[in-house]
TIVO-2410 file (N, C-alpha, C; in nm, 3 decimals):
# residues 116
REC num residu      c1      c2      c3 atome chaine
REC   1      M  -2.849  -0.820  -0.658     N      A
REC   1      M  -2.781  -0.895  -0.574    CA      A
REC   1      M  -2.829  -1.094  -0.547     C      A
REC   2      F  -2.923  -1.036  -0.531     N      A
REC   2      F  -2.940  -1.146  -0.495    CA      A
REC   2      F  -2.953  -1.274  -0.705     C      A
REC   3      D  -2.924  -1.163  -0.801     N      A
REC   3      D  -2.886  -1.226  -0.931    CA      A
REC   3      D  -2.815  -1.298  -0.924     C      A
REC   4      I  -2.640  -1.217  -0.899     N      A
REC   4      I  -2.539  -1.292  -0.864    CA      A
REC   4      I  -2.547  -1.401  -0.816     C      A
REC   5      F  -2.622  -1.390  -0.680     N      A
REC   5      F  -2.620  -1.492  -0.611    CA      A
REC   5      F  -2.689  -1.577  -0.661     C      A
REC   6      S  -2.804  -1.616  -0.739     N      A
REC   6      S  -2.861  -1.715  -0.787    CA      A
REC   6      S  -2.748  -1.804  -0.895     C      A
REC   7      Q  -2.679  -1.710  -0.949     N      A
REC   7      Q  -2.550  -1.686  -1.081    CA      A
REC   7      Q  -2.495  -1.813  -0.973     C      A
REC   8      G  -2.366  -1.763  -0.952     N      A
REC   8      G  -2.280  -1.839  -0.848    CA      A
REC   8      G  -2.316  -2.023  -0.773     C      A
REC   9      G  -2.401  -2.036  -0.817     N      A
REC   9      G  -2.468  -2.170  -0.746    CA      A
REC   9      G  -2.509  -2.162  -0.611     C      A
REC  10      P  -2.598  -2.193  -0.576     N      A
REC  10      P  -2.656  -2.189  -0.482    CA      A
REC  10      P  -2.624  -2.306  -0.354     C      A
REC  11      L  -2.543  -2.386  -0.386     N      A
REC  11      L  -2.467  -2.476  -0.316    CA      A
REC  11      L  -2.366  -2.394  -0.257     C      A
REC  12      F  -2.285  -2.376  -0.326     N      A
REC  12      F  -2.126  -2.345  -0.306    CA      A
REC  12      F  -2.151  -2.116  -0.244     C      A
REC  13      M  -2.274  -2.096  -0.235     N      A
REC  13      M  -2.276  -1.930  -0.246    CA      A
REC  13      M  -2.387  -1.985  -0.092     C      A
REC  14      G  -2.425  -2.063  -0.083     N      A
REC  14      G  -2.476  -2.069   0.044    CA      A
REC  14      G  -2.355  -2.130   0.146     C      A
REC  15      I  -2.282  -2.202   0.112     N      A
REC  15      I  -2.201  -2.281   0.163    CA      A
REC  15      I  -2.073  -2.089   0.246     C      A
REC  16      L  -2.025  -2.067   0.199     N      A
REC  16      L  -2.022  -1.929   0.154    CA      A
REC  16      L  -2.027  -1.804   0.273     C      A
REC  17      T  -2.127  -1.830   0.245     N      A
REC  17      T  -2.240  -1.724   0.354    CA      A
REC  17      T  -2.264  -1.777   0.466     C      A
REC  18      L  -2.258  -1.861   0.487     N      A
REC  18      L  -2.215  -1.965   0.662    CA      A
REC  18      L  -2.113  -1.977   0.678     C      A
REC  19      I  -2.006  -1.933   0.667     N      A
REC  19      I  -1.894  -1.893   0.638    CA      A
REC  19      I  -1.870  -1.758   0.716     C      A
REC  20      L  -1.943  -1.649   0.581     N      A
REC  20      L  -1.882  -1.525   0.645    CA      A
REC  20      L  -1.975  -1.488   0.766     C      A
REC  21      L  -2.107  -1.567   0.760     N      A
REC  21      L  -2.246  -1.559   0.896    CA      A
REC  21      L  -2.065  -1.645   1.027     C      A
REC  22      S  -2.064  -1.728   1.007     N      A
REC  22      S  -1.964  -1.762   1.125    CA      A
REC  22      S  -1.781  -1.648   1.150     C      A
REC  23      L  -1.803  -1.643   1.090     N      A
REC  23      L  -1.689  -1.542   1.103    CA      A
REC  23      L  -1.760  -1.421   1.216     C      A
REC  24      V  -1.795  -1.356   1.080     N      A
REC  24      V  -1.933  -1.220   1.194    CA      A
REC  24      V  -1.980  -1.265   1.333     C      A
REC  25      A  -1.981  -1.378   1.347     N      A
REC  25      A  -2.011  -1.442   1.456    CA      A
REC  25      A  -1.908  -1.452   1.605     C      A
REC  26      V  -1.783  -1.519   1.544     N      A
REC  26      V  -1.711  -1.536   1.608    CA      A
REC  26      V  -1.618  -1.378   1.618     C      A
REC  27      F  -1.623  -1.273   1.589     N      A
REC  27      F  -1.547  -1.173   1.553    CA      A
REC  27      F  -1.658  -1.113   1.664     C      A
REC  28      V  -1.805  -1.115   1.665     N      A
REC  28      V  -1.872  -1.002   1.778    CA      A
REC  28      V  -1.873  -1.066   1.902     C      A
REC  29      L  -1.864  -1.200   1.935     N      A
REC  29      L  -1.863  -1.260   1.993    CA      A
REC  29      L  -1.707  -1.226   2.092     C      A
REC  30      S  -1.672  -1.197   2.009     N      A
REC  30      S  -1.486  -1.157   2.041    CA      A
REC  30      S  -1.488  -1.037   2.131     C      A
REC  31      L  -1.530  -0.983   2.088     N      A
REC  31      L  -1.516  -0.831   2.080    CA      A
REC  31      L  -1.654  -0.788   2.184     C      A
REC  32      I  -1.768  -0.810   2.238     N      A
REC  32      I  -1.845  -0.859   2.336    CA      A
REC  32      I  -1.776  -0.930   2.468     C      A
REC  33      K  -1.777  -1.025   2.458     N      A
REC  33      K  -1.684  -1.082   2.552    CA      A
REC  33      K  -1.530  -1.058   2.619     C      A
REC  34      K  -1.572  -1.025   2.743     N      A
REC  34      K  -1.350  -1.005   2.779    CA      A
REC  34      K  -1.325  -1.103   2.798     C      A
REC  35      R  -1.215  -1.068   2.702     N      A
REC  35      R  -1.066  -1.206   2.688    CA      A
REC  35      R  -0.943  -1.232   2.752     C      A
REC  36      D  -0.946  -1.321   2.812     N      A
REC  36      D  -0.730  -1.285   2.828    CA      A
REC  36      D  -0.668  -1.308   2.688     C      A
REC  37      E  -0.531  -1.302   2.698     N      A
REC  37      E  -0.456  -1.292   2.535    CA      A
REC  37      E  -0.501  -1.444   2.516     C      A
REC  38      K  -0.478  -1.620   2.580     N      A
REC  38      K  -0.537  -1.731   2.540    CA      A
REC  38      K  -0.680  -1.663   2.455     C      A
REC  39      Q  -0.741  -1.683   2.517     N      A
REC  39      Q  -0.822  -1.691   2.401    CA      A
REC  39      Q  -0.861  -1.617   2.298     C      A
REC  40      L  -0.830  -1.468   2.343     N      A
REC  40      L  -0.869  -1.372   2.190    CA      A
REC  40      L  -0.712  -1.446   2.128     C      A
REC  41      L  -0.657  -1.516   2.124     N      A
REC  41      L  -0.542  -1.551   2.015    CA      A
REC  41      L  -0.668  -1.694   1.916     C      A
REC  42      Q  -0.715  -1.780   2.017     N      A
REC  42      Q  -0.792  -1.892   2.001    CA      A
REC  42      Q  -0.879  -1.818   1.918     C      A
REC  43      S  -0.984  -1.739   1.930     N      A
REC  43      S  -1.076  -1.621   1.880    CA      A
REC  43      S  -0.953  -1.583   1.705     C      A
REC  44      I  -0.860  -1.511   1.701     N      A
REC  44      I  -0.790  -1.516   1.599    CA      A
REC  44      I  -0.769  -1.654   1.504     C      A
REC  45      Q  -0.773  -1.728   1.559     N      A
REC  45      Q  -0.784  -1.849   1.481    CA      A
REC  45      Q  -0.815  -1.913   1.444     C      A
REC  46      W  -0.956  -1.894   1.452     N      A
REC  46      W  -1.084  -1.912   1.439    CA      A
REC  46      W  -1.160  -1.885   1.302     C      A
REC  47      L  -1.085  -1.742   1.340     N      A
REC  47      L  -1.140  -1.641   1.227    CA      A
REC  47      L  -0.999  -1.638   1.149     C      A
REC  48      K  -0.896  -1.742   1.125     N      A
REC  48      K  -0.833  -1.737   1.034    CA      A
REC  48      K  -0.823  -1.839   0.913     C      A
REC  49      S  -0.912  -1.977   1.051     N      A
REC  49      S  -0.918  -2.120   1.005    CA      A
REC  49      S  -1.091  -2.045   0.866     C      A
REC  50      L  -1.137  -1.987   0.970     N      A
REC  50      L  -1.310  -1.977   0.842    CA      A
REC  50      L  -1.232  -1.871   0.746     C      A
REC  51      G  -1.162  -1.797   0.742     N      A
REC  51      G  -1.146  -1.678   0.667    CA      A
REC  51      G  -1.099  -1.816   0.535     C      A
REC  52      T  -1.022  -1.835   0.552     N      A
REC  52      T  -0.884  -1.962   0.461    CA      A
REC  52      T  -1.031  -2.038   0.402     C      A
REC  53      L  -1.099  -2.142   0.481     N      A
REC  53      L  -1.243  -2.189   0.482    CA      A
REC  53      L  -1.277  -2.151   0.300     C      A
REC  54      G  -1.350  -1.981   0.321     N      A
REC  54      G  -1.386  -1.961   0.215    CA      A
REC  54      G  -1.345  -1.918   0.114     C      A
REC  55      L  -1.200  -1.901   0.151     N      A
REC  55      L  -1.094  -1.872   0.028    CA      A
REC  55      L  -1.134  -2.042  -0.064     C      A
REC  56      V  -1.102  -2.153   0.059     N      A
REC  56      V  -1.096  -2.298  -0.066    CA      A
REC  56      V  -1.178  -2.314  -0.082     C      A
REC  57      V  -1.312  -2.260  -0.037     N      A
REC  57      V  -1.435  -2.285  -0.080    CA      A
REC  57      V  -1.488  -2.201  -0.235     C      A
REC  58      G  -1.429  -2.079  -0.203     N      A
REC  58      G  -1.481  -2.008  -0.355    CA      A
REC  58      G  -1.419  -2.090  -0.446     C      A
REC  59      I  -1.239  -2.050  -0.474     N      A
REC  59      I  -1.174  -2.185  -0.562    CA      A
REC  59      I  -1.194  -2.290  -0.620     C      A
REC  60      L  -1.254  -2.364  -0.514     N      A
REC  60      L  -1.321  -2.529  -0.537    CA      A
REC  60      L  -1.484  -2.462  -0.626     C      A
REC  61      G  -1.528  -2.376  -0.610     N      A
REC  61      G  -1.661  -2.331  -0.670    CA      A
REC  61      G  -1.643  -2.306  -0.824     C      A
REC  62      Q  -1.564  -2.206  -0.777     N      A
REC  62      Q  -1.499  -2.166  -0.959    CA      A
REC  62      Q  -1.413  -2.262  -1.048     C      A
REC  63      L  -1.306  -2.359  -0.925     N      A
REC  63      L  -1.266  -2.460  -1.033    CA      A
REC  63      L  -1.383  -2.576  -1.120     C      A
REC  64      I  -1.524  -2.590  -1.014     N      A
REC  64      I  -1.599  -2.685  -1.085    CA      A
REC  64      I  -1.687  -2.667  -1.173     C      A
REC  65      G  -1.753  -2.498  -1.169     N      A
REC  65      G  -1.791  -2.419  -1.235    CA      A
REC  65      G  -1.768  -2.421  -1.392     C      A
REC  66      L  -1.560  -2.472  -1.411     N      A
REC  66      L  -1.497  -2.450  -1.481    CA      A
REC  66      L  -1.518  -2.593  -1.567     C      A
REC  67      F  -1.493  -2.653  -1.543     N      A
REC  67      F  -1.469  -2.808  -1.563    CA      A
REC  67      F  -1.660  -2.850  -1.578     C      A
REC  68      S  -1.767  -2.810  -1.544     N      A
REC  68      S  -1.877  -2.827  -1.587    CA      A
REC  68      S  -1.863  -2.730  -1.746     C      A
REC  69      A  -1.827  -2.571  -1.719     N      A
REC  69      A  -1.842  -2.552  -1.839    CA      A
REC  69      A  -1.781  -2.611  -1.973     C      A
REC  70      F  -1.657  -2.599  -1.932     N      A
REC  70      F  -1.541  -2.711  -2.028    CA      A
REC  70      F  -1.632  -2.831  -2.159     C      A
REC  71      S  -1.655  -2.948  -1.967     N      A
REC  71      S  -1.774  -2.954  -2.084    CA      A
REC  71      S  -1.861  -2.931  -2.138     C      A
REC  72      V  -1.922  -2.862  -2.137     N      A
REC  72      V  -2.037  -2.873  -2.193    CA      A
REC  72      V  -1.960  -2.789  -2.340     C      A
REC  73      I  -1.859  -2.674  -2.333     N      A
REC  73      I  -1.809  -2.638  -2.450    CA      A
REC  73      I  -1.750  -2.768  -2.539     C      A
REC  74      E  -1.667  -2.837  -2.495     N      A
REC  74      E  -1.594  -3.018  -2.581    CA      A
REC  74      E  -1.785  -3.058  -2.578     C      A
REC  75      T  -1.876  -3.090  -2.583     N      A
REC  75      T  -1.954  -3.117  -2.688    CA      A
REC  75      T  -1.998  -3.003  -2.721     C      A
REC  76      S  -2.048  -2.944  -2.717     N      A
REC  76      S  -2.078  -2.840  -2.839    CA      A
REC  76      S  -2.005  -2.784  -3.013     C      A
REC  77      Q  -2.042  -2.791  -3.087     N      A
REC  77      Q  -2.000  -2.805  -3.234    CA      A
REC  77      Q  -1.916  -2.644  -3.202     C      A
REC  78      G  -1.991  -2.500  -3.131     N      A
REC  78      G  -1.960  -2.433  -3.230    CA      A
REC  78      G  -1.945  -2.370  -3.117     C      A
REC  79      I  -1.907  -2.269  -3.069     N      A
REC  79      I  -1.883  -2.196  -2.924    CA      A
REC  79      I  -1.866  -2.069  -2.938     C      A
REC  80      S  -1.933  -1.966  -2.910     N      A
REC  80      S  -1.865  -1.795  -2.950    CA      A
REC  80      S  -1.774  -1.778  -2.821     C      A
REC  81      P  -1.750  -1.678  -2.880     N      A
REC  81      P  -1.676  -1.568  -2.799    CA      A
REC  81      P  -1.776  -1.552  -2.693     C      A
REC  82      T  -1.846  -1.440  -2.704     N      A
REC  82      T  -1.938  -1.404  -2.578    CA      A
REC  82      T  -1.987  -1.515  -2.485     C      A
REC  83      M  -2.065  -1.593  -2.575     N      A
REC  83      M  -2.097  -1.720  -2.385    CA      A
REC  83      M  -1.929  -1.763  -2.368     C      A
REC  84      L  -1.802  -1.805  -2.475     N      A
REC  84      L  -1.704  -1.826  -2.386    CA      A
REC  84      L  -1.734  -1.782  -2.167     C      A
REC  85      A  -1.649  -1.606  -2.268     N      A
REC  85      A  -1.647  -1.493  -2.147    CA      A
REC  85      A  -1.806  -1.487  -2.018     C      A
REC  86      S  -1.882  -1.546  -2.077     N      A
REC  86      S  -1.992  -1.522  -1.987    CA      A
REC  86      S  -1.946  -1.614  -1.904     C      A
REC  87      G  -1.921  -1.696  -1.945     N      A
REC  87      G  -1.899  -1.905  -1.877    CA      A
REC  87      G  -1.754  -1.874  -1.785     C      A
REC  88      L  -1.718  -1.774  -1.819     N      A
REC  88      L  -1.562  -1.772  -1.790    CA      A
REC  88      L  -1.646  -1.699  -1.638     C      A
REC  89      K  -1.714  -1.547  -1.659     N      A
REC  89      K  -1.769  -1.446  -1.598    CA      A
REC  89      K  -1.841  -1.486  -1.451     C      A
REC  90      V  -1.872  -1.642  -1.487     N      A
REC  90      V  -2.006  -1.661  -1.392    CA      A
REC  90      V  -1.918  -1.765  -1.311     C      A
REC  91      S  -1.819  -1.772  -1.382     N      A
REC  91      S  -1.775  -1.916  -1.282    CA      A
REC  91      S  -1.641  -1.829  -1.151     C      A
REC  92      M  -1.620  -1.717  -1.188     N      A
REC  92      M  -1.589  -1.618  -1.114    CA      A
REC  92      M  -1.659  -1.580  -0.976     C      A
REC  93      I  -1.755  -1.584  -0.973     N      A
REC  93      I  -1.838  -1.513  -0.858    CA      A
REC  93      I  -1.804  -1.601  -0.717     C      A
REC  94      T  -1.770  -1.750  -0.748     N      A
REC  94      T  -1.758  -1.804  -0.610    CA      A
REC  94      T  -1.611  -1.784  -0.514     C      A
REC  95      T  -1.517  -1.710  -0.648     N      A
REC  95      T  -1.411  -1.659  -0.632    CA      A
REC  95      T  -1.361  -1.542  -0.537     C      A
REC  96      L  -1.472  -1.437  -0.599     N      A
REC  96      L  -1.512  -1.310  -0.577    CA      A
REC  96      L  -1.532  -1.312  -0.434     C      A
REC  97      Y  -1.681  -1.383  -0.372     N      A
REC  97      Y  -1.697  -1.400  -0.231    CA      A
REC  97      Y  -1.611  -1.456  -0.153     C      A
REC  98      G  -1.537  -1.552  -0.231     N      A
REC  98      G  -1.406  -1.641  -0.117    CA      A
REC  98      G  -1.326  -1.527  -0.074     C      A
REC  99      L  -1.285  -1.449  -0.181     N      A
REC  99      L  -1.206  -1.366  -0.169    CA      A
REC  99      L  -1.286  -1.234  -0.035     C      A
REC 100      I  -1.341  -1.185  -0.049     N      A
REC 100      I  -1.418  -1.087   0.043    CA      A
REC 100      I  -1.380  -1.185   0.183     C      A
REC 101      I  -1.478  -1.276   0.151     N      A
REC 101      I  -1.449  -1.327   0.300    CA      A
REC 101      I  -1.269  -1.292   0.390     C      A
REC 102      F  -1.210  -1.400   0.292     N      A
REC 102      F  -1.095  -1.393   0.325    CA      A
REC 102      F  -1.029  -1.237   0.375     C      A
REC 103      I  -1.039  -1.122   0.315     N      A
REC 103      I  -1.035  -0.997   0.337    CA      A
REC 103      I  -1.127  -0.991   0.452     C      A
REC 104      T  -1.238  -1.028   0.472     N      A
REC 104      T  -1.311  -0.979   0.634    CA      A
REC 104      T  -1.237  -1.036   0.723     C      A
REC 105      Y  -1.192  -1.159   0.720     N      A
REC 105      Y  -1.103  -1.194   0.791    CA      A
REC 105      Y  -1.001  -1.124   0.868     C      A
REC 106      I  -0.932  -1.038   0.771     N      A
REC 106      I  -0.763  -0.985   0.820    CA      A
REC 106      I  -0.835  -0.882   0.816     C      A
REC 107      L  -0.976  -0.803   0.836     N      A
REC 107      L  -1.008  -0.696   0.872    CA      A
REC 107      L  -1.017  -0.738   1.022     C      A
REC 108      F  -1.131  -0.860   1.070     N      A
REC 108      F  -1.091  -0.865   1.183    CA      A
REC 108      F  -1.002  -0.910   1.270     C      A
REC 109      S  -0.984  -0.968   1.207     N      A
REC 109      S  -0.807  -1.023   1.261    CA      A
REC 109      S  -0.690  -0.854   1.372     C      A
REC 110      M  -0.659  -0.743   1.258     N      A
REC 110      M  -0.673  -0.668   1.303    CA      A
REC 110      M  -0.690  -0.542   1.401     C      A
REC 111      I  -0.832  -0.586   1.360     N      A
REC 111      I  -0.924  -0.502   1.491    CA      A
REC 111      I  -0.844  -0.564   1.663     C      A
REC 112      L  -0.881  -0.649   1.637     N      A
REC 112      L  -0.924  -0.777   1.714    CA      A
REC 112      L  -0.751  -0.786   1.775     C      A
REC 113      K  -0.645  -0.773   1.717     N      A
REC 113      K  -0.538  -0.742   1.730    CA      A
REC 113      K  -0.473  -0.641   1.834     C      A
REC 114      R  -0.599  -0.489   1.765     N      A
REC 114      R  -0.571  -0.440   1.854    CA      A
REC 114      R  -0.593  -0.359   1.982     C      A
REC 115      V  -0.767  -0.448   1.993     N      A
REC 115      V  -0.778  -0.431   2.066    CA      A
REC 115      V  -0.766  -0.490   2.215     C      A
REC 116      K  -0.645  -0.613   2.198     N      A
REC 116      K  -0.581  -0.718   2.313    CA      A
REC 116      K  -0.494  -0.608   2.363     C      A
***
């Protein structure tokens, strides 16, 4: 698992991990504290913002990775399909992590809506 994390790039994977931890913290605090309807809706809005931010940061990480990969491909004389597929696979790691964060937001918001 750490190998995948390091392949995704420490900068974007670190940012995504902080977003995920923030998402979990907001969810847990929302469950622990007895809140009225307005505060619960604010918590759900925070979850939505964090989930969307995770998705966007994941996509941004993939686009920057693809740009870097295509820059290397452009300067090299010949590239094998295996190398190209490997680069594309690695560039998708941050997007997958961002999607996992977004799906987590959806699940958390569904649970909080049922709690209220």
